[in-house]
N, C-alpha and C positions, 0 to 999 in steps of 0.2 A: 743307351746305360741309363734304369731308372731312375727318376731324383726322388727326393721323399716328399712329402706333400708338408710334413711342421717341421722345424730345425730342431723344438725336442719338444718335450711334456710341456713345458706351459703355453708356446707358440699352440700348441692341440687345443689345452684350458682352452684360452683366449677367445680362439675362433669361436666359442659358445656361448662364455661371458662377454666376451668384448663391449664396453657400450658403459653410458653411467649407469642405465637401469636395469641390468639384466640383473646386476650383481642385489639388488637390492629384492628384487622381485623372487626371487634363490633364496633368499635370506626369507620373506616373508611368508613364504607355501614351506618352507620346512619346519613349521610353524601350524599347518594343519592347511587345509581343503580349502581357499576364501573365495567367496563372489568375487563376481568386478567387480561390484562397487565396493568390495572391501577394503580388496588391494590398492584398486584408489584412491583410497582414502592411506592407507597404511603408506604407498609409495607419493609422498607429499614432490608436488613440482610438474610430474609429468603431466604431458596430455592426452589425452581420449587417443586418441590418433596414435602415437608414438607408445604407449602401452600394448597399445594393440596389435602393431606391428614385431614389440618383442617379444610377448607373449602368443604372438604365430612364429618366428622364427625359434624360439625355446620350443615349442611344440614338434617343428618341423625338424627341430636336431633330438628332438628321441627324451626331451628332459622334462619339459611339462604336458599332461594329460590336460584335454580341456572336456568334459562332460557336459552335453545339454541336452535339458532334463525335457525338453517339445512343450512347454506349459507356457502359459499367459496368463498375466508378463513373463514374457522371456525370465526361464531359472540358468545361468551356467556355473559352474565350478572349477576350479582350476586346479592341480594339485602337483605332489611330485611323482615323475614315472620311480621306479627302482637310480637309476642314471640317475637320474637328477636328486636324489637323496641321496645318494653316492657324491655328487657334488657339491652339496648343500653342505655338507659333512668336512671336506677337504676345504670350505671357507670359513669354517667357526676357530680356524686358528687365526684366521685372519681377522674376526670379526671379534678376538678378544685380543690381540694388538690394538685394534683400533680403538677399544671402551677401555684398555690400562694406559691407553697416551693418550684420550679426543683432548684433553685441555692443553698440553703442547701442540697439536698439531690442528686445536681452533686460533692459537696462537699465531701460527707461524703463518695460516691464511690469514686473518687478519691484517697482519706486516705483507706479505704478500701482495693484495688488496691494495693496504694502503701505499704500497708503492706501487701500484701500478696508478693510482687515483690521483694523486702526485703527481708521474710524469705526462701521464694524460691531461692533468692540468698546465704545466709547461709550456 
């Protein structure tokens, strides 16, 4: 009896975008092709190792294209494939929700971090 690979569509989508950095990478690439350095500046806080790993995974999943221009100094561009564009479009409502509720979310995160700091101090 064959088993299904994913439990639902969300499970399938999370297999591609799971993790802290991939949705942000997709968000910035949805606004146009970017060179590695520009993408690194956009996705603040990510290490070089992690950004390279995440880009390789997105490329392997067919969501991101990597164009190496074979120049010195090296010039590499990243862009979304048609599959990546459709995925980025599906994230747009989530981005809108985040914008609409950013103040509430910031307060919740601050409370949660404060609660963690108090618990750790005890």
